[in-house]
N, C-alpha and C positions, 0 to 999 in steps of 0.2 A: 504494500500500500504506500509506504513511504517512498519507495523507489519511483513508482509511477507518478504520484503527485509531486514528489520532489523534483524529478526531471522536468516536469511541466513548468514548475516555478522557475527553474534555472534556465532551461533551454526551450521551453514550449513556445509554439507560435502564438502570436497575438491574434486577436479576433479578425483584424483586417487581413492578415496573411492567410488565415484559415479559409476565407472566402475567395482568395485569389489564386492560391496554388494547391496542387495535389499534396505536396509534402507538408504544407501548412495544415491542411485538413487531416492528414494522417498522424502528424506528430502533435497531438493535443490531448488534454485530459478534461476538456470541458464536458459537463454533464450531457449524456445522451448523444455524444458526437461520434461514438464508435472509433475514436482515435486509439492508436496503440497505447499511449500513456493512460488513457481512461480505462482501457481493458486491463492493463497491469494494476492500476490503482484500485478499481472495483473488485478485481479478482483477489487482490491482497486483503481488501476489506472483508470479502466473503470468507476467506480462510480465517481471518482473525475472529469474525463473528462465530464461526463454527467452533473454533478453539475455545472461545469463552463459554459457549453453550456446553461443550463437552466437559470443561472444568467445573462448571456449575452443577452439572448432573452427577458429579461425583460426591456431592454433598446432600443434605436433606432436601434440596430442591428437586431431586429425582422423584419424590412422592408428590410434590406440587405439580410437576409437569406430567404426571401419569395420564390425564385425559388427552393432552396433546400428543403424547407418545402413542397412546392407543389409536387415536385418529390417524396419525402418520403411519401406523402399521397396517392400516386397511383402507388406503385411499380409494380404491376402486369401489369397494362396498359402500363407503361413506358417501361418495359422490353419487352413486346410483340411488342410494337411499334418499338423499336430498332431492334428486330429480323426481323420484316417485312421490315423495312427500309433497313437493311443490305441485305436481300434477293433480294429486288427490285433493289438496287444499284448494287450489284454484278452481277445480271442477265443482267442488262442494260449495264454495263461497261465491263464485262468479258464473257458474254454469259452463265454464270452458277454460282453456289455457291460452286463448288468443290475445287477451288484453293484458300485456305485461305491466303497463303503467297502473292499471287498476289493482293488480296483484301487489305491486310495490306499495300502494296506498294502504294495504292491510298491515304493513310493517312486519314482514316475516323474518327479518334478520335474526333477532334474538331467540324467538321460539325454535327456528330451524337450527341455529348454532348450538344452543343449549341441548336441544334434543339429540343432535348428532354426537355431541361430546359425551352425553350421558349414555347413549346407546352404544357407542364404540367402546367406552370404558367398561361398561357392564359386560359386553361381549368378550372383550379381551381378557377380563378377569375370570369369567365363567367358562368360556369355550377356548379362547386362544386366537388363532389366525382367523381373519375375516373369511366369510363364506365364498365370496367371489375370488379372493386371493388364493384360497385353497383349491377352488375349481380350476383356476388358471394354472396353478402348479401341477395339478393332476393331469390336465389336458396336455400341457407341454411335455410331461414325462411320457405320456402315451405316444405323442407325435414323434418325439426324439428318443428312441429306445436306448438303453444303456447309459443314460445320464444320471 
């Protein structure tokens, strides 16, 4: 992170040079520029964030993060459950799934978020692997024998 952003401060192209030359646009760390220095800087930041999370999860925080870890362990199941919940809720409340702005007016964020966190945590503690993740694993083992 320090290398990418540090090189930008020392040698990076200024905003005028970025718009005029290919090398100016390439050698920058401006946000969302896709410049080489931005990629190095944001990549370093991502590695640092992951390292902090891994260090924190070696403490009591591991129990506080259990719902997020459970959700992260079954993303396919969680996303599918949210889509199905949305479809059922929208159909029951609005008579269909076509009007997204009317569904947003129902303010579904917190009920869906809390429901999926509680559901995934309970499933992970009681059963283990998510059902769609389990099915995907089984199918891939059948398709590719000997793995």
